[in-house]
All heavy atoms as a GROMACS GRO file, in nm:
protein
  625
    1MET      N    1  -0.320  -2.580   1.826
    1MET     CA    2  -0.311  -2.722   1.796
    1MET      C    3  -0.405  -2.753   1.681
    1MET      O    4  -0.520  -2.711   1.680
    1MET     CB    5  -0.349  -2.801   1.919
    1MET     CG    6  -0.336  -2.947   1.902
    1MET     SD    7  -0.353  -3.020   2.065
    1MET     CE    8  -0.384  -3.184   2.022
    2LEU      N    9  -0.354  -2.824   1.584
    2LEU     CA   10  -0.433  -2.862   1.468
    2LEU      C   11  -0.451  -3.013   1.466
    2LEU      O   12  -0.357  -3.089   1.487
    2LEU     CB   13  -0.364  -2.819   1.339
    2LEU     CG   14  -0.342  -2.670   1.318
    2LEU    CD1   15  -0.258  -2.648   1.194
    2LEU    CD2   16  -0.474  -2.599   1.307
    3ASP      N   17  -0.574  -3.058   1.441
    3ASP     CA   18  -0.603  -3.199   1.424
    3ASP      C   19  -0.636  -3.219   1.277
    3ASP      O   20  -0.746  -3.189   1.232
    3ASP     CB   21  -0.719  -3.241   1.514
    3ASP     CG   22  -0.748  -3.389   1.504
    3ASP    OD1   23  -0.662  -3.465   1.456
    3ASP    OD2   24  -0.860  -3.429   1.545
    4ILE      N   25  -0.539  -3.267   1.201
    4ILE     CA   26  -0.554  -3.278   1.056
    4ILE      C   27  -0.554  -3.425   1.017
    4ILE      O   28  -0.466  -3.500   1.056
    4ILE     CB   29  -0.440  -3.202   0.985
    4ILE    CG1   30  -0.445  -3.055   1.026
    4ILE    CG2   31  -0.450  -3.218   0.835
    4ILE    CD1   32  -0.327  -2.975   0.981
    5GLN      N   33  -0.652  -3.464   0.938
    5GLN     CA   34  -0.668  -3.603   0.897
    5GLN      C   35  -0.617  -3.627   0.755
    5GLN      O   36  -0.670  -3.708   0.682
    5GLN     CB   37  -0.817  -3.641   0.907
    5GLN     CG   38  -0.879  -3.620   1.042
    5GLN     CD   39  -0.815  -3.706   1.150
    5GLN    OE1   40  -0.785  -3.822   1.128
    5GLN    NE2   41  -0.793  -3.647   1.267
    6SER      N   42  -0.514  -3.556   0.715
    6SER     CA   43  -0.459  -3.571   0.580
    6SER      C   44  -0.308  -3.557   0.587
    6SER      O   45  -0.254  -3.485   0.670
    6SER     CB   46  -0.518  -3.463   0.489
    6SER     OG   47  -0.461  -3.472   0.361
    7ASN      N   48  -0.238  -3.624   0.497
    7ASN     CA   49  -0.092  -3.620   0.498
    7ASN      C   50  -0.034  -3.509   0.411
    7ASN      O   51   0.086  -3.485   0.414
    7ASN     CB   52  -0.034  -3.754   0.453
    7ASN     CG   53  -0.061  -3.863   0.554
    7ASN    OD1   54  -0.070  -3.836   0.672
    7ASN    ND2   55  -0.076  -3.985   0.505
    8ASP      N   56  -0.115  -3.444   0.329
    8ASP     CA   57  -0.061  -3.346   0.234
    8ASP      C   58  -0.099  -3.202   0.270
    8ASP      O   59  -0.113  -3.117   0.184
    8ASP     CB   60  -0.107  -3.379   0.092
    8ASP     CG   61  -0.258  -3.369   0.075
    8ASP    OD1   62  -0.329  -3.367   0.177
    8ASP    OD2   63  -0.304  -3.363  -0.041
    9VAL      N   64  -0.112  -3.173   0.397
    9VAL     CA   65  -0.152  -3.040   0.442
    9VAL      C   66  -0.031  -2.970   0.506
    9VAL      O   67   0.043  -3.031   0.582
    9VAL     CB   68  -0.267  -3.048   0.544
    9VAL    CG1   69  -0.300  -2.912   0.601
    9VAL    CG2   70  -0.390  -3.110   0.479
   10LYS      N   71  -0.012  -2.844   0.471
   10LYS     CA   72   0.092  -2.764   0.534
   10LYS      C   73   0.025  -2.661   0.624
   10LYS      O   74  -0.076  -2.602   0.587
   10LYS     CB   75   0.175  -2.690   0.430
   10LYS     CG   76   0.263  -2.777   0.347
   10LYS     CD   77   0.344  -2.692   0.252
   10LYS     CE   78   0.431  -2.776   0.163
   10LYS     NZ   79   0.507  -2.695   0.068
   11ALA      N   80   0.079  -2.639   0.739
   11ALA     CA   81   0.028  -2.537   0.830
   11ALA      C   82   0.142  -2.439   0.860
   11ALA      O   83   0.255  -2.479   0.882
   11ALA     CB   84  -0.022  -2.600   0.960
   12SER      N   85   0.109  -2.312   0.857
   12SER     CA   86   0.210  -2.211   0.886
   12SER      C   87   0.141  -2.085   0.935
   12SER      O   88   0.019  -2.078   0.941
   12SER     CB   89   0.293  -2.181   0.761
   12SER     OG   90   0.211  -2.124   0.661
   13HIS      N   91   0.219  -1.988   0.970
   13HIS     CA   92   0.166  -1.857   1.007
   13HIS      C   93   0.246  -1.752   0.932
   13HIS      O   94   0.353  -1.780   0.879
   13HIS     CB   95   0.172  -1.835   1.158
   13HIS     CG   96   0.310  -1.826   1.211
   13HIS    ND1   97   0.388  -1.936   1.235
   13HIS    CD2   98   0.386  -1.719   1.242
   13HIS    CE1   99   0.506  -1.897   1.280
   13HIS    NE2  100   0.508  -1.766   1.284
   14TRP      N  101   0.193  -1.632   0.927
   14TRP     CA  102   0.262  -1.526   0.854
   14TRP      C  103   0.238  -1.394   0.924
   14TRP      O  104   0.147  -1.379   1.005
   14TRP     CB  105   0.218  -1.519   0.709
   14TRP     CG  106   0.072  -1.495   0.691
   14TRP    CD1  107  -0.028  -1.588   0.688
   14TRP    CD2  108   0.006  -1.369   0.675
   14TRP    NE1  109  -0.149  -1.528   0.671
   14TRP    CE2  110  -0.132  -1.394   0.663
   14TRP    CE3  111   0.052  -1.237   0.670
   14TRP    CZ2  112  -0.224  -1.291   0.646
   14TRP    CZ3  113  -0.043  -1.137   0.652
   14TRP    CH2  114  -0.178  -1.165   0.640
   15ALA      N  115   0.320  -1.301   0.890
   15ALA     CA  116   0.305  -1.164   0.938
   15ALA      C  117   0.325  -1.071   0.820
   15ALA      O  118   0.405  -1.098   0.730
   15ALA     CB  119   0.409  -1.134   1.046
   16LYS      N  120   0.253  -0.964   0.820
   16LYS     CA  121   0.267  -0.867   0.713
   16LYS      C  122   0.363  -0.759   0.758
   16LYS      O  123   0.345  -0.699   0.864
   16LYS     CB  124   0.131  -0.806   0.679
   16LYS     CG  125   0.137  -0.708   0.564
   16LYS     CD  126  -0.002  -0.659   0.528
   16LYS     CE  127   0.006  -0.566   0.410
   16LYS     NZ  128  -0.126  -0.521   0.368
   17ILE      N  129   0.464  -0.736   0.679
   17ILE     CA  130   0.560  -0.629   0.706
   17ILE      C  131   0.516  -0.510   0.622
   17ILE      O  132   0.506  -0.520   0.501
   17ILE     CB  133   0.704  -0.671   0.669
   17ILE    CG1  134   0.744  -0.800   0.739
   17ILE    CG2  135   0.801  -0.557   0.698
   17ILE    CD1  136   0.744  -0.794   0.889
   18HIS      N  137   0.489  -0.403   0.689
   18HIS     CA  138   0.437  -0.285   0.620
   18HIS      C  139   0.542  -0.176   0.619
   18HIS      O  140   0.600  -0.145   0.722
   18HIS     CB  141   0.311  -0.236   0.689
   18HIS     CG  142   0.248  -0.119   0.620
   18HIS    ND1  143   0.169  -0.134   0.509
   18HIS    CD2  144   0.252   0.013   0.646
   18HIS    CE1  145   0.128  -0.015   0.469
   18HIS    NE2  146   0.176   0.076   0.551
   19GLN      N  147   0.566  -0.121   0.502
   19GLN     CA  148   0.653  -0.006   0.492
   19GLN      C  149   0.568   0.112   0.447
   19GLN      O  150   0.478   0.098   0.365
   19GLN     CB  151   0.766  -0.031   0.392
   19GLN     CG  152   0.861  -0.137   0.439
   19GLN     CD  153   0.979  -0.154   0.345
   19GLN    OE1  154   0.986  -0.094   0.239
   19GLN    NE2  155   1.073  -0.237   0.385
   20PHE      N  156   0.597   0.227   0.502
   20PHE     CA  157   0.521   0.345   0.468
   20PHE      C  158   0.546   0.385   0.323
   20PHE      O  159   0.658   0.376   0.273
   20PHE     CB  160   0.556   0.461   0.560
   20PHE     CG  161   0.521   0.436   0.703
   20PHE    CD1  162   0.618   0.438   0.800
   20PHE    CD2  163   0.391   0.410   0.741
   20PHE    CE1  164   0.587   0.416   0.933
   20PHE    CE2  165   0.358   0.386   0.872
   20PHE     CZ  166   0.456   0.390   0.969
   21ASP      N  167   0.441   0.432   0.260
   21ASP     CA  168   0.451   0.483   0.124
   21ASP      C  169   0.535   0.611   0.127
   21ASP      O  170   0.497   0.708   0.192
   21ASP     CB  171   0.311   0.511   0.070
   21ASP     CG  172   0.308   0.560  -0.073
   21ASP    OD1  173   0.414   0.596  -0.127
   21ASP    OD2  174   0.196   0.565  -0.129
   22PRO      N  175   0.650   0.612   0.059
   22PRO     CA  176   0.736   0.730   0.064
   22PRO      C  177   0.667   0.857   0.015
   22PRO      O  178   0.696   0.966   0.064
   22PRO     CB  179   0.853   0.694  -0.029
   22PRO     CG  180   0.849   0.546  -0.042
   22PRO     CD  181   0.708   0.504  -0.020
   23SER      N  182   0.573   0.843  -0.078
   23SER     CA  183   0.504   0.963  -0.127
   23SER      C  184   0.414   1.023  -0.019
   23SER      O  185   0.398   1.145  -0.012
   23SER     CB  186   0.423   0.932  -0.254
   23SER     OG  187   0.319   0.841  -0.227
   24LYS      N  188   0.357   0.937   0.067
   24LYS     CA  189   0.274   0.988   0.178
   24LYS      C  190   0.361   1.060   0.280
   24LYS      O  191   0.324   1.166   0.332
   24LYS     CB  192   0.196   0.875   0.244
   24LYS     CG  193   0.086   0.821   0.156
   24LYS     CD  194   0.011   0.709   0.224
   24LYS     CE  195  -0.097   0.655   0.132
   24LYS     NZ  196  -0.169   0.543   0.189
   25ILE      N  197   0.476   1.002   0.312
   25ILE     CA  198   0.569   1.066   0.405
   25ILE      C  199   0.616   1.199   0.347
   25ILE      O  200   0.618   1.301   0.416
   25ILE     CB  201   0.691   0.974   0.434
   25ILE    CG1  202   0.647   0.844   0.501
   25ILE    CG2  203   0.796   1.047   0.517
   25ILE    CD1  204   0.599   0.858   0.643
   26PHE      N  205   0.652   1.200   0.218
   26PHE     CA  206   0.696   1.323   0.154
   26PHE      C  207   0.587   1.430   0.160
   26PHE      O  208   0.614   1.547   0.193
   26PHE     CB  209   0.736   1.297   0.008
   26PHE     CG  210   0.772   1.422  -0.066
   26PHE    CD1  211   0.896   1.482  -0.048
   26PHE    CD2  212   0.680   1.481  -0.152
   26PHE    CE1  213   0.928   1.599  -0.115
   26PHE    CE2  214   0.712   1.599  -0.219
   26PHE     CZ  215   0.836   1.658  -0.200
   27TYR      N  216   0.463   1.391   0.128
   27TYR     CA  217   0.353   1.486   0.129
   27TYR      C  218   0.336   1.549   0.268
   27TYR      O  219   0.324   1.670   0.282
   27TYR     CB  220   0.222   1.420   0.084
   27TYR     CG  221   0.103   1.512   0.090
   27TYR    CD1  222   0.081   1.606  -0.011
   27TYR    CD2  223   0.015   1.508   0.197
   27TYR    CE1  224  -0.027   1.692  -0.006
   27TYR    CE2  225  -0.093   1.595   0.203
   27TYR     CZ  226  -0.113   1.686   0.102
   27TYR     OH  227  -0.220   1.772   0.108
   28MET      N  228   0.335   1.464   0.370
   28MET     CA  229   0.313   1.515   0.506
   28MET      C  230   0.430   1.602   0.554
   28MET      O  231   0.408   1.702   0.622
   28MET     CB  232   0.287   1.400   0.601
   28MET     CG  233   0.150   1.337   0.581
   28MET     SD  234   0.104   1.230   0.717
   28MET     CE  235   0.129   1.072   0.644
   29THR      N  236   0.552   1.564   0.519
   29THR     CA  237   0.665   1.646   0.560
   29THR      C  238   0.668   1.778   0.483
   29THR      O  239   0.712   1.880   0.536
   29THR     CB  240   0.799   1.571   0.542
   29THR    OG1  241   0.813   1.527   0.408
   29THR    CG2  242   0.809   1.454   0.638
   30SER      N  243   0.615   1.778   0.360
   30SER     CA  244   0.609   1.903   0.284
   30SER      C  245   0.504   1.998   0.343
   30SER      O  246   0.508   2.118   0.317
   30SER     CB  247   0.578   1.876   0.137
   30SER     OG  248   0.443   1.836   0.119
   31LYS      N  249   0.413   1.945   0.423
   31LYS     CA  250   0.311   2.027   0.490
   31LYS      C  251   0.354   2.070   0.630
   31LYS      O  252   0.277   2.130   0.704
   31LYS     CB  253   0.178   1.952   0.499
   31LYS     CG  254   0.119   1.914   0.365
   31LYS     CD  255   0.088   2.038   0.285
   31LYS     CE  256   0.029   2.002   0.150
   31LYS     NZ  257   0.010   2.116   0.064
   32GLY      N  258   0.478   2.035   0.668
   32GLY     CA  259   0.531   2.085   0.794
   32GLY      C  260   0.550   1.982   0.905
   32GLY      O  261   0.601   2.015   1.011
   33LEU      N  262   0.507   1.858   0.882
   33LEU     CA  263   0.527   1.755   0.984
   33LEU      C  264   0.669   1.700   0.975
   33LEU      O  265   0.728   1.696   0.867
   33LEU     CB  266   0.429   1.640   0.965
   33LEU     CG  267   0.281   1.669   0.986
   33LEU    CD1  268   0.198   1.546   0.951
   33LEU    CD2  269   0.253   1.712   1.127
   34SER      N  270   0.721   1.657   1.088
   34SER     CA  271   0.849   1.587   1.085
   34SER      C  272   0.824   1.445   1.033
   34SER      O  273   0.709   1.398   1.029
   34SER     CB  274   0.910   1.580   1.226
   34SER     OG  275   0.834   1.493   1.308
   35LYS      N  276   0.930   1.376   0.995
   35LYS     CA  277   0.915   1.238   0.948
   35LYS      C  278   0.854   1.152   1.057
   35LYS      O  279   0.767   1.069   1.031
   35LYS     CB  280   1.050   1.182   0.904
   35LYS     CG  281   1.039   1.043   0.846
   35LYS     CD  282   1.172   0.989   0.799
   35LYS     CE  283   1.152   0.848   0.748
   35LYS     NZ  284   1.276   0.780   0.724
   36LYS      N  285   0.898   1.171   1.181
   36LYS     CA  286   0.845   1.094   1.294
   36LYS      C  287   0.695   1.120   1.314
   36LYS      O  288   0.619   1.027   1.339
   36LYS     CB  289   0.924   1.130   1.420
   36LYS     CG  290   0.908   1.033   1.532
   36LYS     CD  291   0.977   0.905   1.494
   36LYS     CE  292   1.008   0.825   1.615
   36LYS     NZ  293   1.062   0.695   1.580
   37GLN      N  294   0.654   1.247   1.304
   37GLN     CA  295   0.512   1.281   1.318
   37GLN      C  296   0.430   1.218   1.207
   37GLN      O  297   0.320   1.167   1.231
   37GLN     CB  298   0.493   1.432   1.317
   37GLN     CG  299   0.543   1.503   1.440
   37GLN     CD  300   0.542   1.654   1.424
   37GLN    OE1  301   0.577   1.707   1.317
   37GLN    NE2  302   0.503   1.723   1.530
   38ALA      N  303   0.483   1.220   1.086
   38ALA     CA  304   0.412   1.160   0.972
   38ALA      C  305   0.397   1.009   0.992
   38ALA      O  306   0.289   0.954   0.968
   38ALA     CB  307   0.487   1.190   0.843
   39GLU      N  308   0.503   0.943   1.037
   39GLU     CA  309   0.496   0.799   1.062
   39GLU      C  310   0.396   0.768   1.172
   39GLU      O  311   0.320   0.671   1.162
   39GLU     CB  312   0.634   0.745   1.098
   39GLU     CG  313   0.730   0.744   0.980
   39GLU     CD  314   0.871   0.705   1.018
   39GLU    OE1  315   0.904   0.698   1.138
   39GLU    OE2  316   0.951   0.680   0.926
   40LYS      N  317   0.394   0.848   1.277
   40LYS     CA  318   0.300   0.827   1.386
   40LYS      C  319   0.156   0.843   1.336
   40LYS      O  320   0.069   0.762   1.370
   40LYS     CB  321   0.327   0.925   1.501
   40LYS     CG  322   0.233   0.904   1.617
   40LYS     CD  323   0.259   1.000   1.731
   40LYS     CE  324   0.160   0.970   1.842
   40LYS     NZ  325   0.131   1.081   1.925
   41LEU      N  326   0.132   0.942   1.255
   41LEU     CA  327  -0.002   0.964   1.202
   41LEU      C  328  -0.046   0.847   1.114
   41LEU      O  329  -0.161   0.801   1.124
   41LEU     CB  330  -0.004   1.095   1.122
   41LEU     CG  331  -0.138   1.150   1.080
   41LEU    CD1  332  -0.227   1.177   1.201
   41LEU    CD2  333  -0.119   1.279   1.001
   42LEU      N  334   0.043   0.798   1.031
   42LEU     CA  335   0.011   0.682   0.948
   42LEU      C  336  -0.016   0.558   1.034
   42LEU      O  337  -0.109   0.482   1.007
   42LEU     CB  338   0.123   0.654   0.848
   42LEU     CG  339   0.134   0.754   0.734
   42LEU    CD1  340   0.261   0.730   0.654
   42LEU    CD2  341   0.012   0.747   0.643
   43LEU      N  342   0.065   0.537   1.138
   43LEU     CA  343   0.042   0.424   1.229
   43LEU      C  344  -0.093   0.435   1.298
   43LEU      O  345  -0.165   0.336   1.311
   43LEU     CB  346   0.152   0.418   1.335
   43LEU     CG  347   0.276   0.339   1.303
   43LEU    CD1  348   0.379   0.355   1.413
   43LEU    CD2  349   0.245   0.194   1.281
   44GLU      N  350  -0.128   0.554   1.343
   44GLU     CA  351  -0.257   0.574   1.408
   44GLU      C  352  -0.371   0.538   1.312
   44GLU      O  353  -0.470   0.476   1.351
   44GLU     CB  354  -0.272   0.719   1.455
   44GLU     CG  355  -0.189   0.751   1.577
   44GLU     CD  356  -0.196   0.899   1.616
   44GLU    OE1  357  -0.247   0.982   1.538
   44GLU    OE2  358  -0.149   0.930   1.726
   45GLY      N  359  -0.355   0.575   1.185
   45GLY     CA  360  -0.457   0.542   1.085
   45GLY      C  361  -0.470   0.393   1.064
   45GLY      O  362  -0.582   0.340   1.056
   46ILE      N  363  -0.358   0.323   1.057
   46ILE     CA  364  -0.360   0.178   1.037
   46ILE      C  365  -0.426   0.109   1.157
   46ILE      O  366  -0.511   0.022   1.141
   46ILE     CB  367  -0.217   0.124   1.016
   46ILE    CG1  368  -0.163   0.174   0.881
   46ILE    CG2  369  -0.212  -0.028   1.023
   46ILE    CD1  370  -0.014   0.156   0.864
   47ILE      N  371  -0.388   0.150   1.277
   47ILE     CA  372  -0.443   0.088   1.398
   47ILE      C  373  -0.591   0.118   1.411
   47ILE      O  374  -0.672   0.030   1.441
   47ILE     CB  375  -0.365   0.133   1.523
   47ILE    CG1  376  -0.224   0.076   1.517
   47ILE    CG2  377  -0.434   0.090   1.650
   47ILE    CD1  378  -0.130   0.133   1.620
   48THR      N  379  -0.630   0.243   1.387
   48THR     CA  380  -0.772   0.280   1.395
   48THR      C  381  -0.853   0.200   1.295
   48THR      O  382  -0.961   0.150   1.327
   48THR     CB  383  -0.789   0.432   1.370
   48THR    OG1  384  -0.717   0.502   1.472
   48THR    CG2  385  -0.934   0.473   1.374
   49ASN      N  386  -0.802   0.184   1.175
   49ASN     CA  387  -0.870   0.107   1.072
   49ASN      C  388  -0.888  -0.038   1.116
   49ASN      O  389  -0.993  -0.099   1.092
   49ASN     CB  390  -0.793   0.115   0.940
   49ASN     CG  391  -0.868   0.053   0.826
   49ASN    OD1  392  -0.989   0.065   0.816
   49ASN    ND2  393  -0.796  -0.012   0.737
   50ALA      N  394  -0.787  -0.095   1.180
   50ALA     CA  395  -0.794  -0.234   1.224
   50ALA      C  396  -0.900  -0.254   1.332
   50ALA      O  397  -0.959  -0.362   1.343
   50ALA     CB  398  -0.658  -0.279   1.277
   51PHE      N  399  -0.928  -0.150   1.410
   51PHE     CA  400  -1.021  -0.163   1.522
   51PHE      C  401  -1.161  -0.111   1.490
   51PHE      O  402  -1.250  -0.120   1.574
   51PHE     CB  403  -0.967  -0.088   1.644
   51PHE     CG  404  -0.862  -0.165   1.719
   51PHE    CD1  405  -0.728  -0.157   1.681
   51PHE    CD2  406  -0.895  -0.245   1.827
   51PHE    CE1  407  -0.630  -0.226   1.750
   51PHE    CE2  408  -0.798  -0.315   1.896
   51PHE     CZ  409  -0.666  -0.306   1.857
   52GLU      N  410  -1.185  -0.058   1.372
   52GLU     CA  411  -1.311   0.011   1.346
   52GLU      C  412  -1.433  -0.079   1.341
   52GLU      O  413  -1.545  -0.032   1.359
   52GLU     CB  414  -1.302   0.095   1.219
   52GLU     CG  415  -1.302   0.017   1.092
   52GLU     CD  416  -1.292   0.109   0.970
   52GLU    OE1  417  -1.270   0.229   0.984
   52GLU    OE2  418  -1.305   0.056   0.860
   53ASN      N  419  -1.417  -0.208   1.320
   53ASN     CA  420  -1.532  -0.298   1.310
   53ASN      C  421  -1.574  -0.360   1.443
   53ASN      O  422  -1.667  -0.439   1.447
   53ASN     CB  423  -1.504  -0.408   1.208
   53ASN     CG  424  -1.496  -0.353   1.068
   53ASN    OD1  425  -1.570  -0.262   1.032
   53ASN    ND2  426  -1.407  -0.406   0.989
   54PHE      N  427  -1.506  -0.324   1.552
   54PHE     CA  428  -1.545  -0.376   1.682
   54PHE      C  429  -1.667  -0.302   1.735
   54PHE      O  430  -1.693  -0.188   1.698
   54PHE     CB  431  -1.429  -0.365   1.782
   54PHE     CG  432  -1.318  -0.462   1.755
   54PHE    CD1  433  -1.209  -0.426   1.677
   54PHE    CD2  434  -1.323  -0.591   1.804
   54PHE    CE1  435  -1.106  -0.515   1.651
   54PHE    CE2  436  -1.222  -0.682   1.778
   54PHE     CZ  437  -1.114  -0.643   1.702
   55SER      N  438  -1.738  -0.365   1.824
   55SER     CA  439  -1.863  -0.305   1.873
   55SER      C  440  -1.836  -0.182   1.959
   55SER      O  441  -1.739  -0.177   2.033
   55SER     CB  442  -1.943  -0.410   1.950
   55SER     OG  443  -1.920  -0.405   2.085
   56PRO      N  444  -1.923  -0.081   1.948
   56PRO     CA  445  -1.902   0.047   2.018
   56PRO      C  446  -1.902   0.038   2.170
   56PRO      O  447  -1.843   0.123   2.236
   56PRO     CB  448  -2.018   0.134   1.971
   56PRO     CG  449  -2.084   0.062   1.862
   56PRO     CD  450  -2.038  -0.079   1.864
   57GLU      N  451  -1.965  -0.062   2.228
   57GLU     CA  452  -1.968  -0.067   2.375
   57GLU      C  453  -1.831  -0.095   2.435
   57GLU      O  454  -1.810  -0.076   2.554
   57GLU     CB  455  -2.071  -0.169   2.426
   57GLU     CG  456  -2.043  -0.312   2.390
   57GLU     CD  457  -2.119  -0.358   2.265
   57GLU    OE1  458  -2.180  -0.275   2.198
   57GLU    OE2  459  -2.113  -0.477   2.236
   58ASN      N  460  -1.737  -0.137   2.353
   58ASN     CA  461  -1.602  -0.162   2.400
   58ASN      C  462  -1.507  -0.047   2.367
   58ASN      O  463  -1.386  -0.063   2.372
   58ASN     CB  464  -1.546  -0.291   2.338
   58ASN     CG  465  -1.623  -0.412   2.381
   58ASN    OD1  466  -1.671  -0.419   2.493
   58ASN    ND2  467  -1.638  -0.507   2.293
   59ASN      N  468  -1.560   0.070   2.334
   59ASN     CA  469  -1.477   0.181   2.287
   59ASN      C  470  -1.365   0.219   2.382
   59ASN      O  471  -1.253   0.241   2.338
   59ASN     CB  472  -1.564   0.305   2.260
   59ASN     CG  473  -1.605   0.314   2.116
   59ASN    OD1  474  -1.556   0.240   2.032
   59ASN    ND2  475  -1.694   0.405   2.086
   60GLU      N  476  -1.394   0.231   2.511
   60GLU     CA  477  -1.290   0.273   2.605
   60GLU      C  478  -1.178   0.170   2.614
   60GLU      O  479  -1.060   0.205   2.609
   60GLU     CB  480  -1.349   0.298   2.743
   60GLU     CG  481  -1.251   0.362   2.839
   60GLU     CD  482  -1.316   0.400   2.972
   60GLU    OE1  483  -1.438   0.417   2.978
   60GLU    OE2  484  -1.240   0.410   3.069
   61THR      N  485  -1.214   0.044   2.622
   61THR     CA  486  -1.115  -0.062   2.628
   61THR      C  487  -1.032  -0.066   2.500
   61THR      O  488  -0.910  -0.076   2.504
   61THR     CB  489  -1.184  -0.199   2.648
   61THR    OG1  490  -1.262  -0.192   2.766
   61THR    CG2  491  -1.084  -0.311   2.658
   62LEU      N  492  -1.099  -0.055   2.385
   62LEU     CA  493  -1.029  -0.057   2.258
   62LEU      C  494  -0.939   0.065   2.242
   62LEU      O  495  -0.830   0.055   2.188
   62LEU     CB  496  -1.128  -0.066   2.142
   62LEU     CG  497  -1.202  -0.198   2.129
   62LEU    CD1  498  -1.305  -0.192   2.018
   62LEU    CD2  499  -1.105  -0.312   2.104
   63SER      N  500  -0.985   0.178   2.288
   63SER     CA  501  -0.905   0.299   2.280
   63SER      C  502  -0.776   0.284   2.361
   63SER      O  503  -0.668   0.321   2.315
   63SER     CB  504  -0.984   0.419   2.330
   63SER     OG  505  -0.909   0.536   2.322
   64ASN      N  506  -0.788   0.228   2.480
   64ASN     CA  507  -0.669   0.203   2.563
   64ASN      C  508  -0.575   0.103   2.495
   64ASN      O  509  -0.453   0.121   2.497
   64ASN     CB  510  -0.710   0.149   2.701
   64ASN     CG  511  -0.779   0.254   2.785
   64ASN    OD1  512  -0.764   0.373   2.762
   64ASN    ND2  513  -0.859   0.209   2.880
   65LEU      N  514  -0.632   0.000   2.435
   65LEU     CA  515  -0.551  -0.100   2.366
   65LEU      C  516  -0.480  -0.037   2.246
   65LEU      O  517  -0.362  -0.062   2.223
   65LEU     CB  518  -0.638  -0.217   2.322
   65LEU     CG  519  -0.568  -0.331   2.250
   65LEU    CD1  520  -0.457  -0.390   2.336
   65LEU    CD2  521  -0.668  -0.438   2.212
   66LYS      N  522  -0.552   0.045   2.168
   66LYS     CA  523  -0.491   0.113   2.054
   66LYS      C  524  -0.374   0.200   2.099
   66LYS      O  525  -0.269   0.201   2.037
   66LYS     CB  526  -0.593   0.199   1.979
   66LYS     CG  527  -0.690   0.119   1.896
   66LYS     CD  528  -0.774   0.205   1.803
   66LYS     CE  529  -0.842   0.320   1.867
   66LYS     NZ  530  -0.935   0.392   1.781
   67ASP      N  531  -0.393   0.273   2.209
   67ASP     CA  532  -0.287   0.360   2.261
   67ASP      C  533  -0.164   0.278   2.301
   67ASP      O  534  -0.050   0.317   2.274
   67ASP     CB  535  -0.336   0.441   2.380
   67ASP     CG  536  -0.440   0.545   2.342
   67ASP    OD1  537  -0.450   0.578   2.221
   67ASP    OD2  538  -0.511   0.593   2.432
   68LYS      N  539  -0.186   0.163   2.365
   68LYS     CA  540  -0.076   0.077   2.407
   68LYS      C  541  -0.002   0.020   2.286
   68LYS      O  542   0.122   0.015   2.283
   68LYS     CB  543  -0.126  -0.036   2.496
   68LYS     CG  544  -0.165   0.009   2.634
   68LYS     CD  545  -0.216  -0.107   2.717
   68LYS     CE  546  -0.262  -0.058   2.854
   68LYS     NZ  547  -0.314  -0.168   2.936
   69ILE      N  548  -0.076  -0.023   2.186
   69ILE     CA  549  -0.015  -0.078   2.065
   69ILE      C  550   0.067   0.029   1.994
   69ILE      O  551   0.182   0.006   1.955
   69ILE     CB  552  -0.122  -0.136   1.970
   69ILE    CG1  553  -0.184  -0.262   2.031
   69ILE    CG2  554  -0.063  -0.166   1.832
   69ILE    CD1  555  -0.306  -0.313   1.957
   70LEU      N  556   0.010   0.148   1.980
   70LEU     CA  557   0.080   0.257   1.914
   70LEU      C  558   0.208   0.293   1.989
   70LEU      O  559   0.314   0.309   1.928
   70LEU     CB  560  -0.010   0.379   1.901
   70LEU     CG  561   0.050   0.500   1.831
   70LEU    CD1  562   0.092   0.465   1.690
   70LEU    CD2  563  -0.048   0.616   1.831
   71ALA      N  564   0.200   0.303   2.121
   71ALA     CA  565   0.318   0.336   2.201
   71ALA      C  566   0.427   0.230   2.183
   71ALA      O  567   0.545   0.264   2.169
   71ALA     CB  568   0.279   0.348   2.348
   72GLN      N  569   0.388   0.103   2.180
   72GLN     CA  570   0.486  -0.004   2.165
   72GLN      C  571   0.548  -0.002   2.025
   72GLN      O  572   0.669  -0.018   2.010
   72GLN     CB  573   0.421  -0.141   2.191
   72GLN     CG  574   0.519  -0.255   2.194
   72GLN     CD  575   0.619  -0.243   2.308
   72GLN    OE1  576   0.583  -0.209   2.419
   72GLN    NE2  577   0.744  -0.272   2.281
   73LEU      N  578   0.466   0.021   1.923
   73LEU     CA  579   0.520   0.028   1.787
   73LEU      C  580   0.617   0.144   1.772
   73LEU      O  581   0.721   0.130   1.709
   73LEU     CB  582   0.406   0.041   1.685
   73LEU     CG  583   0.321  -0.083   1.664
   73LEU    CD1  584   0.200  -0.051   1.578
   73LEU    CD2  585   0.403  -0.194   1.600
   74LEU      N  586   0.582   0.257   1.828
   74LEU     CA  587   0.671   0.373   1.819
   74LEU      C  588   0.800   0.350   1.898
   74LEU      O  589   0.907   0.390   1.853
   74LEU     CB  590   0.599   0.500   1.867
   74LEU     CG  591   0.484   0.546   1.778
   74LEU    CD1  592   0.408   0.659   1.843
   74LEU    CD2  593   0.535   0.586   1.641
   75LYS      N  594   0.789   0.285   2.011
   75LYS     CA  595   0.907   0.253   2.092
   75LYS      C  596   1.000   0.159   2.014
   75LYS      O  597   1.122   0.178   2.013
   75LYS     CB  598   0.864   0.189   2.223
   75LYS     CG  599   0.978   0.151   2.314
   75LYS     CD  600   0.925   0.085   2.441
   75LYS     CE  601   1.039   0.033   2.526
   75LYS     NZ  602   0.989  -0.043   2.640
   76ASN      N  603   0.942   0.060   1.947
   76ASN     CA  604   1.022  -0.038   1.872
   76ASN      C  605   1.083   0.022   1.746
   76ASN      O  606   1.181  -0.030   1.696
   76ASN     CB  607   0.938  -0.158   1.835
   76ASN     CG  608   0.903  -0.244   1.955
   76ASN    OD1  609   0.967  -0.235   2.058
   76ASN    ND2  610   0.801  -0.327   1.940
   77SER      N  611   1.026   0.130   1.695
   77SER     CA  612   1.078   0.189   1.572
   77SER      C  613   1.194   0.284   1.596
   77SER      O  614   1.255   0.333   1.504
   77SER     CB  615   0.967   0.261   1.496
   77SER     OG  616   0.927   0.379   1.564
   78GLU      N  617   1.223   0.314   1.723
   78GLU     CA  618   1.332   0.407   1.754
   78GLU      C  619   1.466   0.340   1.743
   78GLU      O  620   1.488   0.228   1.751
   78GLU     CB  621   1.313   0.464   1.895
   78GLU     CG  622   1.191   0.552   1.903
   78GLU     CD  623   1.166   0.603   2.045
   78GLU    OE1  624   1.226   0.551   2.141
   78GLU    OE2  625   1.085   0.694   2.057
   0.00000   0.00000   0.00000
């Protein structure tokens, strides 16, 4: 809920759609990974990067959350 005291304000939300860099996929598949394995590895990197600034005392909880997010993303990409 927004309490805005002006008539010329726009409020919205956005989502970033990320596509894998084809050169990264090509590089990893040329090293023996399947396309699916390469995509999973890239997703793990993105998720790990997103969580790296959280405090270390929450590591187990964050690790479980990262695993759940990764599993859901991979499920949705099938």
